[in-house]
C-alpha positions in Angstrom: -54.7 3.6 28.6 -54.0 3.0 32.3 -56.4 0.6 33.9 -57.2 0.1 37.6 -55.1 -2.8 39.1 -57.0 -5.9 40.3 -54.4 -6.3 43.1 -55.2 -3.0 44.8 -58.2 -0.6 45.3 -59.1 1.2 42.1 -58.7 4.6 43.9 -55.1 4.0 44.9 -53.2 2.5 41.9 -53.4 1.7 38.2 -51.6 -0.7 35.9 -50.0 -0.2 32.5 -50.0 -3.6 30.8 -47.0 -4.4 28.5 -45.3 -1.0 29.0 -43.8 0.5 25.8 -41.7 3.6 25.3 -44.8 5.4 24.1 -46.1 5.1 27.6 -43.3 7.4 28.9 -45.0 10.5 30.2 -46.0 12.4 33.3 -49.1 10.9 35.0 -51.4 12.6 37.5 -53.4 11.1 40.3 -56.3 13.2 41.3 -58.4 12.5 44.4 -61.6 14.4 45.1 -64.4 14.4 47.6 -66.9 16.9 49.0 -64.1 18.4 51.1 -61.8 19.2 48.2 -59.3 17.9 45.7 -55.7 16.6 46.0 -53.3 15.9 43.1 -50.0 14.1 42.7 -47.8 13.8 39.6 -45.7 10.8 38.6 -42.9 10.7 36.0 -42.7 7.4 34.2 -39.4 6.6 32.5 -39.4 3.4 30.4 -36.0 1.5 30.3 -35.1 -0.5 27.3 -32.6 -3.3 27.5 -29.7 -3.1 25.0 -30.0 -4.8 21.6 -27.5 -5.2 18.8 -28.8 -5.5 15.2 -28.3 -8.8 13.5 -28.2 -7.1 10.1 -24.5 -6.4 10.2 -21.5 -8.1 8.8 -20.0 -10.5 11.4 -17.1 -12.1 9.5 -14.1 -10.0 8.3 -11.2 -11.1 6.2 -8.4 -8.6 5.8 -4.8 -8.6 4.6 -2.0 -7.8 7.0 -1.1 -4.1 7.4 -4.6 -3.0 6.3 -7.2 -1.2 8.4 -10.4 -2.8 9.5 -13.5 -1.2 11.2 -16.1 -3.3 13.0 -19.4 -1.7 13.7 -21.7 -2.5 16.6 -25.1 -0.8 16.2 -26.3 -1.1 19.8 -29.5 0.6 21.0 -31.2 0.9 24.4 -32.4 3.3 27.0 -30.5 4.6 28.8 -27.8 4.7 26.2 -25.8 1.5 26.7 -22.1 1.4 27.6 -20.0 -0.5 25.0 -17.2 -2.8 25.9 -15.1 -4.7 23.4 -13.3 -8.0 24.0 -11.0 -10.2 21.9 -11.2 -13.9 22.6 -13.0 -13.1 25.9 -10.5 -10.6 27.2 -11.3 -6.8 27.4 -9.5 -4.6 24.9 -7.6 -1.5 26.0 -7.0 1.1 23.3 -3.4 2.0 24.3 -2.4 -1.5 25.0 -4.0 -3.5 22.2 -3.4 -1.1 19.3 -7.1 -0.5 18.7 -9.3 2.6 18.6 -12.9 3.0 19.9 -15.0 5.4 17.8 -18.6 6.6 17.8 -19.0 6.2 21.6 -17.6 2.7 21.3 -19.9 1.5 18.6 -17.0 1.2 16.1 -13.8 -0.7 16.7 -10.9 0.2 14.4 -7.7 -1.8 14.0 -5.0 -0.2 11.9 -2.0 -2.0 10.4 -3.6 -5.2 11.4 -1.3 -8.2 12.2 -1.7 -11.9 12.2 -1.8 -12.2 16.0 -5.0 -10.1 16.0 -7.0 -12.9 14.3 -9.7 -14.0 16.7 -13.3 -13.5 17.9 -14.2 -9.9 18.8 -17.2 -9.4 21.1 -19.2 -6.2 21.4 -20.9 -6.1 24.8 -23.6 -3.4 25.4 -24.9 -2.8 29.0 -27.3 -0.5 30.7 -29.4 -0.6 33.9 -32.1 -2.6 32.0 -29.8 -5.5 30.9 -27.1 -6.3 28.4 -26.5 -7.8 24.9 -23.5 -9.2 23.2 -22.5 -10.0 19.6 -19.5 -11.8 18.3 -17.5 -10.9 15.2 -14.9 -13.1 13.6 -11.7 -11.4 12.3 -9.3 -13.4 10.1 -6.1 -11.8 9.1 -4.7 -13.0 5.8 -1.0 -13.2 5.3 0.4 -13.1 1.8 2.7 -15.9 0.8 6.4 -15.5 1.6 9.0 -17.8 0.1 12.3 -17.9 2.0 15.1 -15.9 0.5 17.8 -17.9 2.1 17.8 -20.6 -0.6 20.1 -22.1 -3.2 18.8 -21.0 -6.6 21.5 -22.1 -9.0 22.3 -25.8 -9.4 24.9 -27.6 -11.5 24.6 -31.4 -11.8 25.7 -34.2 -14.1 23.4 -36.6 -15.9 21.7 -39.2 -13.7 22.6 -37.3 -10.5 19.6 -36.6 -8.2 18.7 -33.0 -7.2 16.3 -31.6 -4.6 15.1 -28.0 -4.8 13.6 -26.5 -1.6 10.8 -23.9 -1.6 9.7 -23.3 2.0 6.7 -20.9 2.1 4.6 -19.4 4.8 1.2 -17.6 4.6 -2.4 -17.6 5.9 -4.3 -19.4 4.7 -1.5 -21.9 3.7 -0.7 -21.1 0.1 -1.2 -23.4 -2.8 2.1 -24.1 -4.5 2.6 -25.0 -8.1 5.9 -25.6 -10.1 6.7 -24.3 -13.5 9.4 -25.2 -16.0 10.5 -22.5 -18.4 7.3 -20.6 -17.8 4.9 -23.5 -18.2 3.0 -25.2 -15.4 4.1 -28.8 -14.7 1.1 -31.1 -15.0 0.8 -34.4 -13.3 1.5 -36.1 -16.6 4.5 -33.8 -17.2 5.9 -34.6 -13.8 5.7 -38.3 -14.5 7.3 -38.0 -17.9 10.2 -35.9 -16.6 10.7 -38.2 -13.5 10.0 -35.3 -11.1 8.5 -35.7 -7.7 6.8 -32.9 -5.7 6.7 -33.5 -2.0 6.1 -31.6 1.3 3.0 -30.0 0.1 4.7 -28.5 -2.9 7.6 -27.1 -0.9 10.2 -29.5 -2.4 10.9 -30.7 -5.9 13.0 -33.8 -6.6 14.6 -34.8 -9.9 15.5 -38.4 -9.2 17.6 -38.9 -12.4 18.6 -35.7 -14.1 18.8 -35.6 -17.9 20.0 -32.9 -20.2 16.4 -32.0 -21.0 15.9 -31.1 -17.3 18.2 -28.1 -17.7 16.3 -24.8 -17.5 14.4 -22.5 -15.1 12.1 -24.0 -12.5 9.7 -21.6 -10.8 8.0 -22.2 -7.4 4.8 -20.2 -7.3 2.9 -19.8 -4.0 -0.6 -18.2 -3.9 -3.4 -17.6 -1.5 -6.3 -15.1 -1.1 -3.9 -12.5 0.2 -1.4 -12.5 -2.7 1.4 -14.5 -4.3 5.1 -15.0 -4.3 7.5 -16.9 -6.6 11.1 -17.9 -6.8 13.2 -19.0 -9.8 15.7 -21.8 -9.7 18.2 -22.4 -12.5 19.4 -25.9 -13.3 22.4 -26.8 -15.5 22.9 -30.4 -16.5 26.3 -31.6 -17.9 26.3 -34.6 -20.1 29.2 -36.6 -18.6 31.1 -36.8 -15.5 34.5 -35.0 -15.7 37.4 -37.4 -16.4 39.8 -38.0 -13.6 43.4 -38.5 -14.8 45.9 -40.5 -12.8 
């Protein structure tokens, strides 16, 4: 209920402590004396600064070429204007390959690409203030092993051989090697005189034996998928004889 203000005469003003939206209404001031009555109406509009709910997902992980939608449930009075930013820079729909839906409260990115990884900020503004919330988008890239590789090897006993398996992906894929369909364990690598280097992207046979002949598979996997490539190794028992 309005109360007279202590800072001015009771007949000229009143105070609403801790104004809430429920106080929004039309108020009337009526002055009366023996000579008559005078009235004046006042319309009170309560402004509410923007706020963005904390009960929303704020970390997104998606695979390349998929579609992601980020929601920003902002409220306020008057209705706040929504602006989206990526890594601190304003987003423009036609330029940045994004869509703004639901009056800006939803950001959609279609056929998302790795370069769109980053921090997306929803900024809500009205005449009473502003609020901002950050969302983290990580774009996962499936493993991809280079196709420009030598996949067939022919060597003689005791010759060294290096097999390259360059792979890319986000996050960086885990690489394992298999021999004739079976994973090579640490013990198996030692027994076969095989070394795995460069984070799994290179396999070295330091002294090839006939038992090394077979199919080696480089298998790369991360949260976005997997890729693999087969390499065939033939080992000949003796060097060819050179006749003079």
